[in-house]
C-alpha positions, -999 to 999 in steps of 0.1 A, spaced: 274 -81 154 268 -53 140 298 -21 131 286 -1 166 293 -29 182 331 -36 167 332 -4 174 325 2 210 353 -32 210 377 -18 196 370 20 216 374 -1 247 413 -23 240 424 3 223 415 24 254 435 -5 278 463 -7 254 469 38 262 464 32 297 488 8 305 513 22 285 503 60 293 539 58 314 560 50 284 541 76 268 549 105 287 586 95 295 585 96 252 570 126 257 594 144 282 621 122 262 614 143 231 615 179 250 648 171 262 659 165 229 644 187 216 657 212 245 694 201 240 694 211 203 679 240 206 699 252 232 737 236 217 730 246 184 727 282 203 746 287 223 785 303 217 807 287 245 824 256 248 813 246 279 771 252 275 777 233 238 793 205 256 766 210 293 731 208 259 753 180 240 743 159 268 715 172 277 704 158 242 721 125 250 704 122 279 664 127 264 670 107 233 686 75 257 650 82 279 633 84 247 650 53 238 643 33 269 603 42 261 602 30 229 572 9 238 552 42 242 553 43 206 524 17 209 499 40 229 510 71 208 495 44 178 466 35 200 454 69 203 458 77 167 434 46 162 411 61 188 408 93 178 404 81 142 379 51 154 359 81 176 353 104 143 342 64 116 313 65 149 306 105 143 305 98 108 284 72 113 260 90 135 252 117 112 238 100 88 219 70 108 185 69 96 167 49 117 132 68 131 
């Protein structure tokens, strides 16, 4: 099989992997956003009550992120899909076919 055929097969497989783990990827992003928001606001707050509230939000965000850990597989699949697309464009750019 040619290189382009392998690239197409790889793109289909990586696309299926990414789409099947899309929920976990979204959960991972939400967890990371909550954790960052909690940490950022906890460091800026002056009130002890608000610090405790923001640290609780941070812990909730970390728990959501840990529960969505399979989303890392989806992120890796998306990264490989982007690299495969760049390689596809590179092979298309230097094609010597008439």
